[in-house]
C-alpha positions in Angstrom: 63.1 24.2 21.2 61.2 23.8 17.9 58.5 21.6 19.4 57.9 24.2 22.1 57.7 27.1 19.5 55.0 24.9 17.5 53.0 24.1 20.6 53.0 27.9 21.7 52.0 28.9 18.2 49.3 26.4 17.9 47.8 27.5 21.3 48.1 31.2 20.4 46.4 30.5 17.2 43.5 28.6 18.8 43.1 31.4 21.4 42.9 34.1 18.5 40.4 31.8 16.5 38.3 30.8 19.3 35.8 33.8 19.1 35.5 33.4 15.4 34.6 29.7 15.8 32.2 30.3 18.5 30.4 33.1 16.5 30.3 30.7 13.5 27.8 28.6 15.5 25.7 31.6 16.5 22.6 32.4 14.4 21.2 36.0 14.1 17.7 36.9 15.2 16.6 36.8 11.4 18.1 33.3 11.0 16.4 32.1 14.0 13.2 33.4 12.7 13.6 31.6 9.5 14.6 28.4 11.3 11.5 28.4 13.5 9.4 28.6 10.4 11.0 25.5 8.8 10.6 23.7 12.0 7.0 24.8 12.0 6.1 23.3 8.7 8.0 20.1 9.5 5.9 19.7 12.5 2.7 20.2 10.7 3.9 17.7 8.0 4.5 15.3 10.7 1.2 15.8 12.2 -0.5 15.2 8.8 -2.1 18.7 8.8 -2.0 19.2 4.9 -3.8 22.7 5.0 -1.4 23.9 7.9 1.6 22.5 6.0 0.5 24.1 2.7 0.0 27.4 4.3 3.8 27.8 4.3 3.9 27.5 0.4 3.8 30.6 -1.6 1.2 30.4 -4.3 3.9 30.6 -6.9 6.1 28.0 -5.2 8.2 26.0 -7.6 10.3 23.1 -6.0 12.3 20.3 -7.5 12.9 17.0 -5.4 15.8 15.0 -6.6 13.4 12.1 -7.1 11.3 14.0 -9.4 11.9 14.5 -13.2 10.6 18.0 -13.2 9.9 20.7 -10.8 6.4 21.0 -9.3 4.0 23.7 -8.1 1.9 24.0 -4.9 -1.0 22.0 -6.5 1.3 19.2 -7.3 2.7 19.1 -3.7 -1.0 19.3 -2.4 -1.9 16.0 -4.7 1.2 14.1 -3.8 1.5 15.0 0.0 -2.3 14.4 0.4 -2.0 11.0 -1.0 1.1 10.3 1.0 -0.8 11.0 4.3 -3.4 8.3 3.3 -0.7 5.6 3.2 2.4 6.5 5.3 2.9 8.1 8.7 6.0 10.1 9.9 6.8 8.8 13.4 9.7 10.7 14.2 12.2 13.1 12.4 15.2 15.3 13.0 16.2 18.3 11.2 19.6 20.0 11.5 20.5 23.5 10.0 23.7 23.5 7.9 23.4 27.2 6.7 20.9 29.9 6.8 21.2 33.2 4.7 18.9 36.0 5.0 18.6 38.5 2.1 16.1 41.2 3.1 12.7 39.4 2.5 14.3 36.2 1.0 16.2 33.5 2.8 17.8 30.4 2.1 17.8 27.4 4.5 20.1 24.6 3.8 19.6 21.6 6.1 20.0 17.8 6.7 16.9 15.7 7.7 16.3 12.1 9.0 12.7 10.7 9.1 11.4 7.4 10.4 8.0 6.5 9.0 5.5 3.7 8.5 4.9 2.8 4.8 1.5 1.6 3.4 2.3 -1.9 4.6 3.1 -0.8 8.1 6.7 -1.3 7.9 9.1 1.3 9.4 11.7 2.9 7.2 14.3 5.4 7.7 15.0 8.1 5.1 17.7 10.9 5.3 18.6 13.7 2.9 19.2 17.2 2.5 17.2 20.3 1.4 17.7 23.9 0.3 14.6 25.8 1.1 14.1 29.2 -0.5 11.7 31.5 1.5 10.1 34.8 1.3 8.8 36.9 4.2 5.1 37.1 3.7 3.3 38.8 6.5 4.4 37.6 9.9 5.8 34.3 8.5 8.4 32.9 6.0 6.9 30.9 3.3 8.4 28.5 0.7 8.9 30.0 -2.9 11.0 27.1 -3.9 13.2 24.4 -2.7 15.5 21.4 -4.0 16.9 18.4 -2.4 15.7 15.2 -1.0 16.5 11.8 -0.2 20.2 10.8 -0.1 20.0 7.4 1.8 19.3 4.4 -0.3 15.8 3.0 0.0 
């Protein structure tokens, strides 16, 4: 009898929680808009389009990669990403959102990434990690005002 009670209780709990669990996987229109912009600048980065990629950076951007000793601004990103484009090429990448919060004209996008690229010697390498992008609505797009994260895989 106790076993039947536990089974029925578990099923009832699942039925009651199912709508909440399903909603937890749905994104609002604002969250989808933010994510669309994250996908856009990742695609520009993969294509090696430096100016297109940097168009998603606010002029006062300040970000901090886990691999860097100090935070950096947009011009430092321009210098290092531009240099990286000369020696390495992203072959394929995958980004997966973990959480997106929208607070008026500011948004936080937490996500995981995996990237396969060719290094300067032509060797394929895989890199994985996580980022927190801080974005601000500027005109019709969301631009980076800050970020933090980077590689979590061993290289």
